C-alpha positions in Angstrom: 143.1 -31.1 30.9 143.2 -28.8 33.5 139.4 -27.7 35.1 138.8 -23.9 33.4 138.5 -21.1 35.4 137.0 -19.6 32.8 134.2 -21.9 31.8 130.9 -19.6 30.9 132.5 -16.1 31.1 131.1 -14.7 28.2 133.7 -12.2 27.8 136.1 -14.3 25.9 135.8 -15.3 22.4 137.2 -18.6 22.8 134.5 -19.8 25.2 131.6 -18.5 23.0 132.9 -20.4 19.3 133.3 -23.7 22.4 129.7 -23.2 23.2 128.2 -22.4 20.1 129.8 -25.5 19.0 128.6 -27.9 22.1 125.1 -26.2 21.3 125.2 -27.0 17.4 123.3 -29.9 17.2 120.3 -29.1 19.3 120.2 -26.2 17.3 120.4 -28.2 13.7 118.4 -31.6 15.2 115.2 -31.0 16.5 115.4 -34.4 18.0 118.7 -36.9 18.0 116.6 -39.2 15.6 117.1 -36.0 13.1 120.7 -36.2 12.9 122.3 -38.7 9.8 123.6 -41.3 10.6 126.7 -40.0 7.8 127.3 -36.6 10.2 128.1 -38.5 13.1 132.0 -37.6 14.1 134.6 -40.6 14.6 135.1 -38.8 17.9 133.6 -36.3 20.0 134.4 -35.4 23.6 132.6 -33.2 25.9 135.5 -32.8 28.2 137.3 -30.5 25.7 135.3 -28.6 23.1 137.4 -26.0 21.8 139.5 -26.3 25.4 136.5 -26.3 27.8 135.4 -29.1 29.6 131.5 -29.3 29.5 131.2 -32.4 32.3 132.3 -31.7 36.3 135.0 -33.7 37.6 134.5 -37.5 38.2 133.4 -38.5 42.4 134.5 -41.5 44.1 131.3 -43.6 45.1 133.4 -45.0 48.1 132.0 -48.3 49.2 128.6 -47.4 48.4 126.9 -49.0 45.7 125.5 -45.4 44.6 127.5 -45.5 40.7 124.3 -44.9 39.1 123.1 -42.0 41.6 126.4 -40.9 41.3 126.6 -40.9 37.3 122.8 -39.8 37.2 124.1 -36.3 39.2 127.1 -36.2 36.8 124.8 -36.2 33.6 122.7 -34.0 34.7 125.6 -31.6 35.5 126.7 -31.8 32.5 123.5 -31.1 30.4 122.9 -27.9 32.2 126.3 -26.8 31.5 125.6 -27.1 27.8 122.3 -26.3 27.9 123.1 -23.1 30.0 126.7 -22.3 29.1 127.8 -21.5 32.6 129.3 -23.4 35.3 126.2 -25.2 37.9 126.4 -26.4 41.1 127.1 -29.6 42.0 124.6 -31.7 42.3 124.3 -34.1 45.6 123.9 -37.9 44.9 123.4 -38.2 48.9 119.9 -36.3 48.9 118.6 -39.0 46.1 120.3 -42.0 47.6 118.9 -40.8 51.3 115.1 -39.1 49.4 114.2 -41.7 46.8 112.4 -44.9 47.8 112.0 -46.0 44.5 116.1 -46.9 44.9 118.1 -49.0 47.6 120.7 -46.3 48.4 123.8 -48.0 49.0 122.4 -51.3 47.6 122.1 -50.2 44.0 119.0 -48.9 41.9 118.0 -47.6 38.7 119.1 -43.8 37.5 116.0 -44.0 35.9 113.7 -43.6 38.7 116.1 -40.4 39.6 114.4 -38.7 36.7 111.2 -39.1 38.3 112.3 -37.9 41.4 113.5 -35.1 39.9 110.7 -34.8 37.2 108.1 -34.8 40.5 110.3 -33.2 43.1 113.8 -31.3 42.4 117.4 -31.9 43.0 119.6 -30.1 45.6 123.2 -28.9 46.0 126.0 -31.2 47.4 127.0 -28.2 50.1 123.7 -29.0 51.3 123.8 -32.5 51.5 127.2 -34.1 51.6 127.6 -36.8 50.0 128.8 -39.7 52.9 129.1 -43.1 50.8 126.6 -44.1 53.1 123.0 -43.8 53.8 122.8 -45.7 56.9 121.3 -43.8 59.8 120.4 -40.8 57.2 117.2 -39.5 57.1 115.4 -37.7 54.7 114.1 -35.5 56.3 117.7 -33.6 57.5 117.6 -32.4 53.9 113.9 -30.6 54.0 115.7 -27.2 53.9 118.0 -27.8 50.9 117.3 -25.1 48.2 116.2 -27.0 44.8 118.6 -26.4 42.0 117.3 -27.9 39.5 114.7 -30.2 38.0 114.3 -32.6 35.4 111.8 -31.7 32.2 111.1 -35.3 31.0 113.2 -39.0 31.6 113.1 -41.2 28.6 115.0 -44.4 27.5 117.1 -43.9 24.6 114.9 -45.6 21.9 111.8 -45.3 23.6 111.7 -48.2 25.4 114.2 -50.2 27.8 116.4 -52.4 25.7 115.3 -50.6 22.6 118.6 -48.3 22.2 121.4 -48.8 19.9 124.8 -47.7 19.6 123.8 -44.7 17.0 120.9 -43.6 18.6 123.0 -43.5 21.7 125.1 -41.5 19.6 123.1 -39.2 18.3 121.4 -38.6 21.9 124.7 -37.8 23.2 125.2 -35.1 20.5 122.5 -33.5 20.6 121.4 -33.3 24.8 125.0 -34.2 25.7 126.2 -37.0 28.1 124.3 -40.3 29.0 123.4 -42.4 31.7 123.5 -45.8 31.2 123.6 -49.5 32.7 125.6 -52.5 32.7 124.7 -56.1 33.2 127.5 -58.1 33.7 128.1 -61.5 36.1 129.3 -61.9 39.8 132.9 -62.5 38.7 132.8 -58.9 37.4 133.3 -57.7 40.9 136.9 -59.6 41.3 138.6 -57.4 38.4 
């Protein structure tokens, strides 16, 4: 599907209907747990709701072990599009990789810790802190003049704690609040695929 140039254009009836559909779960249910199991659809895709894409383009992390950061910024972007019904700036993974001392930059980390940083600080635009696929030689002070673009209200584990989630809980979270960031624990041999 091509990127919708008119995403967020309030002048179009089609967009208004797509936004209403995308936001209907949050308006109808106070929490994801309130969604009855029998209401979960067989399929639901934020990339195509009434012809509109509520995500941003996928990014290539390059040779940097930053999947946890790149995916985090893309989840935030999508949730902002869903909440406000308009295009949002591309957020900077580089800022998080370089400035979040709770993670290991290109050597990996937990996206959850980016949530903590974004709750207590903020996120900046890709334009101000462009992605480099590396952190060596980069300094957080380089991004001191970047304007805050977004802030996280609350970071949480689906199910309330690490390991307490389920497929149904994830589905309900996605329906009500938007795409989620997940992590996968795989054996070393996985790197050869």
